[in-house]
N, C-alpha and C positions, 0 to 999 in steps of 0.2 A: 944246847938243848935247854928248854925252860920247862919247869913243872910248877903248876899253880892250881890249887884247889881242884884237883881232878882233871886238869888239862895238861897234856904234854905236847910240846911243839918242837920238832926236830928238823933241822935243815940238813938235807943230804945232797951232796954234789952227785949228779947223775952222769952228765957229760960236760964238756967245756961250755956248751951253750944252754944246757937244760939242767935246772935244779928241781929237787923234790922237797916239798915242805910237808912233812907228815904231822897231822893234827889228830890227837886221840883224846877221848874223854868228853866232857861236857863243854860246849862252847856257848857261853851265855854272858850276861853283862858283868858277872863277877870275874870270869876268866878271860874275856876278850882282850884286856890289856896285855896279857902274855903274848897272844898272837899279834897284836898291834905292834908290840915292841920288836918282834922278830921281823915283821913286814917293814917296819921303819928302817931297819938295818940292811934290808935287802936292796941291792942296786940292780935295776933291770935296764938293759940297753936294747936298742933295736935288734931284732933277730933272736933275742933270748927267749927261752921258754921256761915257764914255771908250772909244775904239776903240784896241785895241792891234794895230797893223798889223805883221804878221809875214811879209810876202812875202819879205823878205831874210833870214829866219831859216834858217840852214843846219844848226844842231844845237841840241838842247835836252836837257839831262840832268835828273835828278830835282830838283836844286837850282833850275834854271830853272822847272820845272813847279811846285814849291812856291811860288816867288815869284809866279807867275801866279795860283795858287790864293789866296794871301794878298791879292793885288791885288783879286781878285773879292770876297773877304770884306770887305775894306775899303770897296769901292764899295757893297756891300749894306748895311753898317753905316751908311754916310752917306746912304742912300736914293738912291744914284746907280746908273746902269746901266753894265755893262761888256760889251764884245763883242770877239771876236778876228776879225781879217780876214786873208785871204791866206795861211793856213797851208798849207804844202806837204803833199801827200797822204800822204807817208810819216810825217811828224811828226804829222799829224792822226790817222793810223792808230794810233799809239802812244797818243795822247790817248783815242781811242775804246776801246782795249783796257783802259785804266785807268778807264774809265767817266766820263771828264771831259767827254764830249759831253753828259752830262746836267747838268753844272754850267755849262759855257760855251755861249754862242751863237757859232757859227762862220758867217762870211760870206766869199764869194769875194773881195769887194772892200771897200775902205774906204767907198766911197760907199754900198753896200748896207747895211753895218753902221751907218753914220751915219743913214741913212734909217730903219732899224729902231729906233734909239734915240730918234728924235724923238717 
């Protein structure tokens, strides 16, 4: 677990093939290196699934969005699947305005996301 300037990033094993990355707090250009560091340590293989759990996300700027897009691209390159869970409606609305709802799969809960990735 990493905690930096109001951002907490926790990697939680869910099943053998699916991991959950819980991100809570403000994700912005000050805190994104914490998430980047955890993402860099994460190895994704074909058939793996990663749920980024965002129930505790209170703010996300363009730097944070770019990081999530890069994570999605990295998962795709590895043949893995990535889903976002628990995104607050106001932040989800911003993602939709930017057209990111066509890139990401959004789920209400981590469990629904994990089931979809199986």
